[in-house]
DRENTORKOL-3810 file (N, C-alpha, C; in nm, 4 decimals):
REM DRENTORKOL-3810
@n.u->-0.7461; n.v->1.1464; n.w->1.3542; ca.u->-0.6564; ca.v->1.0014; ca.w->1.3370; c.u->-0.5527; c.v->1.0824; c.w->1.2948
@n.u->-0.4469; n.v->0.9868; n.w->1.3419; ca.u->-0.3001; ca.v->1.0287; ca.w->1.3518; c.u->-0.2893; c.v->1.0152; c.w->1.1886
@n.u->-0.1890; n.v->1.0956; n.w->1.1104; ca.u->-0.1118; ca.v->1.1276; ca.w->1.0117; c.u->-0.0129; c.v->0.9845; c.w->0.9998
@n.u->0.0798; n.v->1.0053; n.w->0.8868; ca.u->0.1647; ca.v->0.8591; ca.w->0.8933; c.u->0.2209; c.v->0.9356; c.w->0.7476
@n.u->0.3639; n.v->0.9717; n.w->0.7928; ca.u->0.3986; ca.v->0.9501; ca.w->0.6051; c.u->0.5571; c.v->0.8616; c.w->0.6031
@n.u->0.5661; n.v->0.8465; n.w->0.4984; ca.u->0.6664; ca.v->0.7873; ca.w->0.4882; c.u->0.7571; c.v->0.7730; c.w->0.3634
@n.u->0.9162; n.v->0.7760; n.w->0.3402; ca.u->0.9768; ca.v->0.8072; ca.w->0.2539; c.u->0.9599; c.v->0.7055; c.w->0.1509
@n.u->0.9753; n.v->0.6881; n.w->0.0541; ca.u->0.9568; ca.v->0.5642; ca.w->-0.0197; c.u->1.0907; c.v->0.5694; c.w->-0.1357
@n.u->1.1544; n.v->0.4420; n.w->-0.1772; ca.u->1.2360; ca.v->0.4200; ca.w->-0.2715; c.u->1.1427; c.v->0.4409; c.w->-0.4148
@n.u->1.1559; n.v->0.5220; n.w->-0.4693; ca.u->1.1016; ca.v->0.5602; ca.w->-0.5691; c.u->1.0783; c.v->0.5061; c.w->-0.6795
@n.u->1.1886; n.v->0.3697; n.w->-0.7034; ca.u->1.1745; ca.v->0.2591; ca.w->-0.8085; c.u->1.1439; c.v->0.1721; c.w->-0.7492
@n.u->1.1724; n.v->0.1459; n.w->-0.6665; ca.u->1.0632; ca.v->0.0197; ca.w->-0.5571; c.u->0.9080; c.v->0.0159; c.w->-0.5859
@n.u->0.8848; n.v->0.1595; n.w->-0.5420; ca.u->0.7180; ca.v->0.1603; ca.w->-0.5797; c.u->0.6972; c.v->0.1732; c.w->-0.6919
@n.u->0.7355; n.v->0.2118; n.w->-0.8189; ca.u->0.7336; ca.v->0.2104; ca.w->-0.9635; c.u->0.7547; c.v->0.0609; c.w->-0.9706
@n.u->0.7759; n.v->-0.0686; n.w->-0.9104; ca.u->0.8265; ca.v->-0.1604; ca.w->-1.0307; c.u->0.6964; c.v->-0.2172; c.w->-0.9274
@n.u->0.6058; n.v->-0.1790; n.w->-0.7905; ca.u->0.5066; ca.v->-0.2656; ca.w->-0.7115; c.u->0.3988; c.v->-0.2356; c.w->-0.7857
@n.u->0.3921; n.v->-0.0541; n.w->-0.8553; ca.u->0.2427; ca.v->-0.0315; ca.w->-0.9165; c.u->0.2282; c.v->-0.1182; c.w->-1.0639
@n.u->0.3738; n.v->-0.1110; n.w->-1.1103; ca.u->0.3856; ca.v->-0.2115; ca.w->-1.2368; c.u->0.3571; c.v->-0.3577; c.w->-1.2321
@n.u->0.3841; n.v->-0.4231; n.w->-1.1599; ca.u->0.3212; ca.v->-0.5377; ca.w->-1.1145; c.u->0.1878; c.v->-0.5099; c.w->-1.0575
@n.u->0.1219; n.v->-0.4169; n.w->-0.9475; ca.u->0.0279; ca.v->-0.4339; ca.w->-1.0105; c.u->-0.0873; c.v->-0.4764; c.w->-1.0898
@n.u->-0.0362; n.v->-0.3263; n.w->-1.1675; ca.u->-0.1374; ca.v->-0.3583; ca.w->-1.2610; c.u->-0.1029; c.v->-0.4483; c.w->-1.3909
@n.u->-0.0146; n.v->-0.5131; n.w->-1.3809; ca.u->-0.0181; ca.v->-0.6630; ca.w->-1.4350; c.u->-0.0503; c.v->-0.7627; c.w->-1.4105
@n.u->-0.1165; n.v->-0.8061; n.w->-1.3211; ca.u->-0.1596; ca.v->-0.8920; ca.w->-1.1781; c.u->-0.3225; c.v->-0.7810; c.w->-1.1801
@n.u->-0.3703; n.v->-0.6970; n.w->-1.2391; ca.u->-0.5004; ca.v->-0.6338; ca.w->-1.2198; c.u->-0.5178; c.v->-0.6029; c.w->-1.1215
@n.u->-0.4480; n.v->-0.5611; n.w->-0.9957; ca.u->-0.4600; ca.v->-0.5868; ca.w->-0.8563; c.u->-0.4214; c.v->-0.3836; c.w->-0.8579
@n.u->-0.5036; n.v->-0.3793; n.w->-0.7097; ca.u->-0.4667; ca.v->-0.2199; ca.w->-0.6457; c.u->-0.3283; c.v->-0.2048; c.w->-0.6065
@n.u->-0.2266; n.v->-0.1362; n.w->-0.5876; ca.u->-0.1348; ca.v->-0.1328; ca.w->-0.4845; c.u->-0.1182; c.v->-0.1961; c.w->-0.3163
@n.u->-0.2419; n.v->-0.2389; n.w->-0.3109; ca.u->-0.2503; ca.v->-0.2530; ca.w->-0.1565; c.u->-0.2398; c.v->-0.4296; c.w->-0.1531
@n.u->-0.3916; n.v->-0.4258; n.w->-0.2803; ca.u->-0.3349; ca.v->-0.5992; ca.w->-0.2830; c.u->-0.2490; c.v->-0.6417; c.w->-0.3484
@n.u->-0.1690; n.v->-0.6212; n.w->-0.4436; ca.u->-0.0281; ca.v->-0.6597; ca.w->-0.4586; c.u->0.0763; c.v->-0.6574; c.w->-0.3587
@n.u->0.1078; n.v->-0.5607; n.w->-0.2580; ca.u->0.1298; ca.v->-0.5688; ca.w->-0.1244; c.u->0.1088; c.v->-0.6869; c.w->-0.0258
@n.u->0.0008; n.v->-0.6970; n.w->-0.0203; ca.u->-0.1100; ca.v->-0.8033; ca.w->0.0631; c.u->-0.0333; c.v->-0.9603; c.w->0.0020
@n.u->-0.0310; n.v->-0.9380; n.w->-0.1472; ca.u->-0.0088; ca.v->-1.0888; ca.w->-0.2162; c.u->0.1572; c.v->-1.1192; c.w->-0.1602
@n.u->0.2119; n.v->-1.0262; n.w->-0.1824; ca.u->0.3272; ca.v->-1.0451; ca.w->-0.1673; c.u->0.4004; c.v->-1.0344; c.w->-0.0504
@n.u->0.3374; n.v->-0.9873; n.w->0.0472; ca.u->0.3034; ca.v->-1.0428; ca.w->0.1994; c.u->0.3197; c.v->-1.1988; c.w->0.2768
@n.u->0.1609; n.v->-1.2563; n.w->0.1875; ca.u->0.1124; ca.v->-1.3484; ca.w->0.1922; c.u->0.1612; c.v->-1.4554; c.w->0.1268
@n.u->0.2533; n.v->-1.4686; n.w->0.0132; ca.u->0.2896; ca.v->-1.5732; ca.w->-0.0277; c.u->0.3781; c.v->-1.6172; c.w->0.0034
@n.u->0.4415; n.v->-1.5517; n.w->0.1479; ca.u->0.5697; ca.v->-1.6529; ca.w->0.2104; c.u->0.7695; c.v->-1.6019; c.w->0.1530
@n.u->0.6948; n.v->-1.4656; n.w->0.0671; ca.u->0.8568; ca.v->-1.3999; ca.w->0.0102; c.u->0.9467; c.v->-1.3709; c.w->0.1190
@n.u->1.0200; n.v->-1.3456; n.w->0.0718; ca.u->1.1562; ca.v->-1.2590; ca.w->0.2143; c.u->1.0258; c.v->-1.1499; c.w->0.2792
@n.u->1.0042; n.v->-1.1371; n.w->0.4040; ca.u->0.9197; ca.v->-1.0214; ca.w->0.4611; c.u->0.9524; c.v->-0.9171; c.w->0.4513
@n.u->0.9192; n.v->-0.7685; n.w->0.4166; ca.u->0.9346; ca.v->-0.6035; ca.w->0.3584; c.u->0.8960; c.v->-0.5566; c.w->0.4638
@n.u->1.0064; n.v->-0.4960; n.w->0.5326; ca.u->0.9042; ca.v->-0.3563; ca.w->0.6288; c.u->0.8608; c.v->-0.2755; c.w->0.5293
@n.u->0.9189; n.v->-0.2605; n.w->0.4289; ca.u->0.9119; ca.v->-0.1255; ca.w->0.3282; c.u->0.7234; c.v->-0.1872; c.w->0.3245
@n.u->0.7334; n.v->-0.3069; n.w->0.2556; ca.u->0.6279; ca.v->-0.3332; ca.w->0.1744; c.u->0.5158; c.v->-0.3447; c.w->0.3423
@n.u->0.5224; n.v->-0.3880; n.w->0.4121; ca.u->0.4538; ca.v->-0.3549; ca.w->0.5590; c.u->0.3903; c.v->-0.2324; c.w->0.5885
@n.u->0.5235; n.v->-0.1635; n.w->0.5427; ca.u->0.4844; ca.v->0.0320; ca.w->0.5855; c.u->0.3922; c.v->0.0895; c.w->0.4982
@n.u->0.4374; n.v->0.0611; n.w->0.3538; ca.u->0.3808; ca.v->0.0820; ca.w->0.2700; c.u->0.2386; c.v->0.0644; c.w->0.2370
@n.u->0.1601; n.v->-0.0696; n.w->0.3467; ca.u->0.0323; ca.v->-0.1302; ca.w->0.3104; c.u->-0.0135; c.v->-0.0249; c.w->0.4380
@n.u->0.0451; n.v->-0.0437; n.w->0.5340; ca.u->-0.0156; ca.v->-0.0081; ca.w->0.6644; c.u->-0.0502; c.v->0.2088; c.w->0.6129
@n.u->0.0321; n.v->0.2647; n.w->0.5453; ca.u->0.0373; ca.v->0.3590; ca.w->0.4923; c.u->-0.1236; c.v->0.3788; c.w->0.4080
@n.u->-0.0955; n.v->0.2767; n.w->0.3189; ca.u->-0.2331; ca.v->0.2949; ca.w->0.2624; c.u->-0.3621; c.v->0.2689; c.w->0.2708
@n.u->-0.3715; n.v->0.1736; n.w->0.3896; ca.u->-0.5078; ca.v->0.1296; ca.w->0.4726; c.u->-0.5608; c.v->0.2793; c.w->0.5474
@n.u->-0.4379; n.v->0.3608; n.w->0.5806; ca.u->-0.4487; ca.v->0.4920; ca.w->0.6480; c.u->-0.5338; c.v->0.5453; c.w->0.5341
@n.u->-0.4705; n.v->0.5720; n.w->0.4253; ca.u->-0.5854; ca.v->0.6446; ca.w->0.3139; c.u->-0.6704; c.v->0.6101; c.w->0.3435
@n.u->-0.7297; n.v->0.4975; n.w->0.2584; ca.u->-0.8483; ca.v->0.4698; ca.w->0.2151; c.u->-0.9615; c.v->0.4845; c.w->0.3434
@n.u->-0.8835; n.v->0.4734; n.w->0.5134; ca.u->-0.9656; ca.v->0.4806; ca.w->0.6031; c.u->-0.9860; c.v->0.6423; c.w->0.6300
@n.u->-0.8875; n.v->0.7070; n.w->0.5566; ca.u->-0.9080; ca.v->0.8855; ca.w->0.6080; c.u->-0.9993; c.v->0.9022; c.w->0.4783
@n.u->-1.0173; n.v->0.8323; n.w->0.3030; ca.u->-1.1261; ca.v->0.9045; ca.w->0.2745; c.u->-1.2278; c.v->0.8334; c.w->0.3106
@n.u->-1.2924; n.v->0.7024; n.w->0.3772; ca.u->-1.3967; ca.v->0.6904; ca.w->0.3669; c.u->-1.4359; c.v->0.7567; c.w->0.4992
@n.u->-1.3782; n.v->0.8224; n.w->0.6037; ca.u->-1.3796; ca.v->0.9413; ca.w->0.6929; c.u->-1.4274; c.v->1.0409; c.w->0.6300
@n.u->-1.3781; n.v->1.1294; n.w->0.5062; ca.u->-1.4259; ca.v->1.2269; ca.w->0.4366; c.u->-1.5468; c.v->1.2422; c.w->0.3884
@n.u->-1.5682; n.v->1.0911; n.w->0.3265; ca.u->-1.6855; ca.v->1.0658; ca.w->0.2733; c.u->-1.7864; c.v->1.0702; c.w->0.3396
@n.u->-1.8302; n.v->1.0599; n.w->0.4631; ca.u->-1.9077; ca.v->1.0054; ca.w->0.5423; c.u->-1.9520; c.v->1.1198; c.w->0.6013
@n.u->-1.7791; n.v->1.2436; n.w->0.6244; ca.u->-1.8659; ca.v->1.3697; ca.w->0.6146; c.u->-1.8864; c.v->1.4696; c.w->0.5296
@n.u->-1.9119; n.v->1.4610; n.w->0.3949; ca.u->-1.9551; ca.v->1.5250; ca.w->0.3163; c.u->-2.0724; c.v->1.4983; c.w->0.2759
END
């Protein structure tokens, strides 16, 4: 599996984490919520969501190997 690395805006990442926590969502769910809400499209959110999904897939693969 290929791995992707992103440079993230630290403050925006913190804001997303706080919003996810306040909405009782995971970071991935918060990103999806924002993307699906019709708010202005964000390449940052789309890239972050892709990275979160890749991390989750890698975690699942590692669980099956162990």
